[in-house]
C-alpha positions in Angstrom: -23.2 18.4 -7.8 -19.9 20.3 -7.5 -21.0 21.4 -4.0 -21.5 17.7 -3.0 -18.2 16.7 -4.6 -16.3 19.2 -2.4 -18.6 19.0 0.7 -19.1 15.3 1.2 -15.4 14.4 1.7 -15.1 17.3 4.2 -18.2 16.2 6.2 -17.1 12.6 6.2 -13.6 13.5 7.5 -15.0 15.7 10.3 -17.6 13.1 11.4 -15.1 10.2 11.4 -12.4 12.2 13.2 -14.9 13.3 15.9 -16.0 9.7 16.4 -12.4 8.5 16.7 -11.9 10.8 19.7 -14.2 8.4 21.6 -11.4 5.8 21.4 -8.9 8.3 22.7 -11.2 9.0 25.6 -11.4 5.3 26.3 -7.6 5.2 26.9 -7.9 8.2 29.2 -10.7 6.6 31.2 -8.2 3.8 32.4 -6.5 6.4 34.6 -9.5 7.1 36.8 -12.1 9.8 37.4 -9.7 12.6 38.2 -7.8 12.1 35.0 -11.1 12.0 33.1 -12.1 15.3 34.6 -8.7 16.8 33.9 -9.1 15.7 30.2 -12.6 17.3 30.1 -11.2 20.6 31.4 -8.4 20.4 28.8 -10.9 19.7 26.0 -12.7 23.0 26.9 -9.5 25.0 26.4 -8.6 22.9 23.3 -11.8 24.2 21.6 -10.6 27.8 22.4 -7.1 27.1 21.0 -8.5 25.9 17.7 -10.9 28.8 17.1 -8.3 31.4 15.6 -6.6 29.0 13.2 -9.9 27.5 12.1 -11.4 30.9 11.5 -8.4 32.0 9.4 -8.6 28.6 7.6 -12.2 29.2 6.6 -11.3 32.6 5.2 -8.5 31.0 3.2 -10.9 28.6 1.6 -13.0 31.5 0.3 -10.0 33.6 -0.7 -8.4 30.8 -2.7 -11.7 29.9 -4.4 -12.4 33.6 -5.4 -8.9 34.2 -6.7 -8.7 30.9 -8.6 -12.1 31.7 -10.1 -10.6 35.0 -11.5 -7.5 33.3 -12.7 -5.1 34.7 -10.1 -3.3 31.6 -8.8 -0.2 33.6 -7.6 -2.5 35.8 -5.5 -4.3 32.8 -4.1 -0.9 31.2 -3.0 0.2 34.6 -1.5 -3.1 34.6 0.5 -2.4 31.1 1.8 1.0 32.2 3.0 -0.5 35.2 4.7 -3.2 33.0 6.3 -0.6 30.6 7.6 1.4 33.5 9.2 -1.7 34.9 10.8 -2.8 31.5 12.2 0.7 30.7 13.6 0.9 34.2 15.2 -2.5 34.0 16.7 -1.9 30.5 18.0 1.4 31.4 19.7 -0.1 34.5 21.3 -2.9 32.4 22.7 -0.7 29.5 23.6 1.6 31.6 25.9 -1.0 32.6 28.5 -2.5 29.0 28.4 0.9 27.6 29.3 1.4 30.2 32.1 -2.1 30.1 33.6 -2.9 26.4 32.9 -3.7 25.6 36.6 -6.1 28.4 36.9 -7.8 27.6 33.6 -8.3 24.0 34.7 -9.5 25.1 38.2 -12.1 27.3 36.5 -13.9 24.0 35.5 -12.9 21.8 38.4 -10.9 23.0 41.4 -10.1 19.5 42.8 -6.3 19.3 43.3 -5.9 16.0 41.5 -8.0 17.2 38.6 -6.0 20.5 38.3 -2.8 18.4 38.3 -3.9 16.2 35.5 -5.5 19.0 33.5 -2.4 21.2 33.8 -0.1 18.4 32.8 -2.2 17.8 29.6 -2.4 21.5 28.7 1.4 22.0 29.1 2.3 18.8 27.2 0.0 19.5 24.3 -0.3 23.3 23.9 3.2 23.9 22.3 2.2 21.6 19.5 -0.9 23.6 18.4 1.3 25.4 16.0 1.5 22.2 14.0 -2.2 22.3 13.4 -2.0 25.6 11.7 -0.3 23.9 8.7 -2.8 21.1 8.3 -5.8 23.5 8.8 -4.6 26.2 6.4 -3.3 23.9 3.7 -6.3 21.6 3.8 -8.7 24.6 3.6 -6.7 26.1 0.6 -7.0 22.8 -1.2 -10.7 22.7 -0.5 -11.0 26.2 -1.9 -9.3 24.9 -5.1 -12.0 22.2 -5.3 -9.8 19.4 -3.9 -11.4 18.0 -0.8 -10.7 14.3 -1.4 -7.0 14.4 -0.6 -7.2 16.5 2.6 -9.9 14.0 3.7 -7.6 11.0 3.0 -4.6 12.6 4.8 -6.6 13.7 7.8 -8.3 10.4 8.3 -5.0 8.5 7.9 -3.4 10.8 10.5 -6.1 11.4 13.0 -7.8 8.1 12.9 -5.6 5.3 11.5 -2.2 6.5 12.7 -3.5 7.7 16.1 -5.2 4.4 16.9 -2.1 2.5 15.9 0.0 4.8 18.1 -2.3 4.4 21.1 -2.4 0.6 20.8 1.4 0.3 20.6 2.0 2.8 23.4 -0.6 1.4 25.8 0.3 -2.2 25.2 4.0 -2.4 24.5 5.7 0.8 25.7 4.2 2.7 28.7 0.6 2.8 29.7 1.0 6.2 31.3 -0.8 9.5 31.0 1.8 11.6 29.0 2.5 9.1 26.2 -1.3 8.6 25.8 -2.1 12.4 25.6 0.8 12.9 23.1 -1.2 10.9 20.6 -2.8 14.2 19.6 0.5 16.0 18.8 1.8 12.8 17.1 -1.3 12.8 14.8 -1.0 16.5 14.2 2.7 16.2 13.2 2.0 13.4 10.7 -1.0 15.2 9.2 0.9 18.6 8.9 3.9 16.9 7.3 1.8 15.0 4.7 -0.4 18.0 4.1 2.5 20.4 3.6 4.3 18.0 1.2 1.1 17.5 -0.8 0.2 21.2 -0.9 3.7 22.3 -2.2 3.5 19.7 -4.9 0.0 20.7 -5.9 -1.2 22.9 -8.8 -4.1 24.9 -7.1 -5.6 26.0 -10.4 -6.0 22.5 -11.6 -5.9 20.6 -8.3 -3.2 18.3 -9.7 0.3 17.4 -8.5 3.3 19.1 -10.0 6.5 17.0 -10.4 9.8 18.3 -11.8 8.1 21.5 -12.9 5.6 19.8 -15.1 1.9 19.2 -14.3 1.0 15.6 -14.0 -2.6 14.5 -14.4 
């Protein structure tokens, strides 16, 4: 039962977030086949960029769970800080060559000039913001390790689905139906999610999975 309580919110969040990406794709499709192909090439590199931080985040889940199980909350929090540092460092080290070699990375998947242009634009616009994802990935994983998967689910769905769709609708219909504002929906969602997740994590009592206010534990 405990496995289901922790696992179901995480699986729901991942499934709904993945499905919501279809709506982002629909906005990209308005810019034509070359833009769609550039987006596809970007998505391949995007998967690579997420691997280091997600791997560290998974290890943080296990580390937090093990240490809280043995009553070592301080060590668990220290491990989370170390995991965040490793994730940020790895992401920056991977981000730099992506920014430099973006045209060649896109051309590896599709060498058409227009596709390379779109894909390079997307990579260089979005890549600097991957550091933001380290915060929401590490902190959400730490909270799941503490047995709290409901709040990370709520924050991520609110940021990656609700906020992002509102952002896209407003930008596309009332501001500028252009490529850059549309693709920036991803960094915008990451920023909101990381901000909310960081605020929640630093108010949380990992050992009890409850919020801490003014130094006292609130149920």
